[in-house]
C-alpha positions as CSV (number, residue, x, y, z in Angstrom):
1,M,17.4,26.8,-22.3
2,D,16.6,24.2,-19.6
3,R,18.3,20.9,-19.1
4,V,15.5,19.2,-21.1
5,G,15.6,21.2,-23.9
6,A,19.8,21.0,-24.0
7,A,19.3,16.8,-23.8
8,M,16.8,16.9,-26.4
9,D,19.2,19.3,-29.2
10,I,22.0,16.8,-27.9
11,A,19.5,13.6,-28.9
12,D,18.6,15.0,-32.1
13,A,22.2,16.2,-33.2
14,N,23.5,12.5,-32.1
15,T,20.5,11.5,-34.4
16,T,21.3,13.3,-37.4
17,D,24.5,12.5,-36.8
18,A,24.4,8.7,-36.8
19,A,21.7,9.1,-39.6
20,R,25.0,9.6,-42.4
21,I,27.0,6.2,-40.4
22,R,27.3,3.4,-42.1
23,V,27.9,0.6,-39.6
24,L,29.2,-3.3,-40.6
25,F,29.2,-5.3,-36.9
26,V,31.0,-8.4,-37.3
27,E,29.9,-10.3,-34.3
28,D,29.5,-14.3,-33.9
29,E,27.3,-14.6,-30.6
30,F,23.8,-14.3,-31.7
31,F,22.3,-12.5,-28.7
32,I,25.3,-9.9,-28.6
33,R,24.8,-9.6,-32.6
34,E,20.9,-8.6,-32.1
35,W,20.9,-6.7,-29.3
36,I,24.1,-4.5,-30.2
37,A,22.7,-3.9,-33.8
38,Q,19.2,-3.1,-32.9
39,S,20.2,-1.0,-30.2
40,L,22.5,1.2,-33.1
41,S,19.6,0.9,-35.6
42,E,17.6,2.7,-32.8
43,Q,20.3,5.3,-32.1
44,G,19.9,6.3,-35.8
45,F,22.6,4.1,-37.3
46,A,22.4,2.3,-40.5
47,V,23.6,-1.2,-39.1
48,D,24.3,-4.4,-41.1
49,S,25.6,-7.7,-39.3
50,V,27.3,-10.7,-40.0
51,T,29.3,-13.4,-38.1
52,N,32.3,-13.9,-39.8
53,A,35.2,-12.1,-41.6
54,V,34.0,-14.0,-45.5
55,D,31.0,-12.5,-45.0
56,A,31.9,-9.2,-43.7
57,L,34.3,-8.9,-46.9
58,L,31.7,-9.7,-49.2
59,H,29.4,-7.3,-48.1
60,I,32.0,-4.7,-48.0
61,T,32.7,-5.7,-51.7
62,R,29.0,-5.1,-52.6
63,A,28.3,-1.9,-50.5
64,P,30.3,0.8,-49.2
65,I,30.5,1.7,-45.1
66,D,31.8,4.5,-42.5
67,V,32.8,2.0,-39.7
68,L,33.9,-1.2,-39.5
69,L,32.8,-3.1,-35.5
70,T,34.4,-6.4,-35.1
71,D,35.1,-8.7,-32.9
72,I,38.6,-10.0,-32.5
73,N,38.1,-14.1,-32.1
74,L,35.7,-14.5,-35.5
75,P,34.9,-18.5,-36.5
76,G,35.8,-19.2,-40.0
77,G,39.9,-18.5,-40.2
78,M,40.2,-15.2,-40.7
79,D,40.0,-12.9,-37.0
80,G,38.7,-9.2,-36.8
81,T,42.4,-7.9,-37.0
82,A,42.8,-10.0,-40.6
83,L,39.5,-8.8,-41.3
84,A,40.7,-4.7,-40.8
85,R,43.7,-5.6,-42.8
86,R,41.5,-6.6,-45.8
87,A,38.8,-4.3,-45.2
88,R,41.5,-1.3,-45.7
89,E,43.0,-2.5,-48.5
90,S,39.8,-1.7,-50.0
91,Q,38.8,1.5,-47.9
92,P,41.8,2.9,-46.2
93,D,40.2,5.4,-44.5
94,L,37.3,3.0,-43.3
95,T,37.0,3.5,-39.1
96,V,37.9,0.9,-37.3
97,I,36.9,-0.9,-33.5
98,Y,37.4,-3.5,-32.6
99,A,35.7,-4.6,-29.9
100,S,36.3,-7.9,-27.6
101,A,36.8,-9.4,-23.7
102,R,40.3,-9.9,-24.5
103,A,40.7,-6.0,-25.7
104,A,43.5,-5.7,-23.4
105,T,45.6,-8.6,-25.1
106,L,45.0,-7.1,-28.7
107,K,49.1,-5.8,-29.1
108,Q,49.2,-2.4,-31.1
109,E,51.5,-3.8,-34.4
110,A,48.2,-6.4,-34.5
111,R,45.7,-3.9,-35.1
112,V,45.3,-1.1,-38.4
113,P,46.7,2.5,-37.6
114,G,44.2,5.0,-35.6
115,S,41.7,2.2,-35.3
116,L,40.0,2.0,-32.0
117,V,39.6,-0.8,-28.8
118,L,36.3,-1.0,-27.4
119,P,36.5,-3.8,-24.3
120,K,33.2,-5.9,-23.7
121,P,31.0,-5.6,-22.1
122,Y,30.2,-2.1,-23.1
123,E,26.7,-0.1,-23.6
124,P,25.2,0.7,-26.7
125,A,25.0,4.2,-26.0
126,V,28.5,4.4,-25.2
127,L,29.2,3.0,-28.4
128,G,27.1,5.0,-30.3
129,R,28.4,8.1,-28.9
130,L,32.1,6.5,-29.8
131,L,30.9,5.7,-33.8
132,A,29.6,9.4,-34.1
133,T,32.5,10.7,-33.0
134,A,35.5,7.9,-34.1
135,V,33.5,8.9,-37.7
136,R,33.8,12.6,-37.3
137,T,37.4,12.3,-36.2
138,T,38.6,10.1,-38.8
139,P,41.1,12.0,-41.1
140,V,40.8,11.3,-44.7
141,V,44.2,9.8,-46.2
142,L,44.7,11.5,-49.6
143,S,46.6,10.0,-51.9
144,A,49.5,11.6,-54.4
């Protein structure tokens, strides 16, 4: 198989993986939210976006999601770390990715277990690969 054919197979596999992944993107910066949501949609992800934690929690109660992709600093009194803890109460196996320009300041104890941290700025294509990989490798939590 030539390089172009191999690249197309990889792209098809990523699109197939992405098509099954429902992402809730929480970002208060309009241009970042629009750009990333559109890019992820073009990569085949099912993306909904909101600007704050309260709207994110409402969305989670109405529709199942596979990944919570959230900024850390959010308006409205609840930050991304508190949002992730609340989201995990209703979906214990939810994949959580924090994205922030201040990612280096996010302490391990503030994060939900198994979460990932993505420093801003990031490329949408890199994010797409990270989302697909994170969902495939997230262990399922079974209760006794």
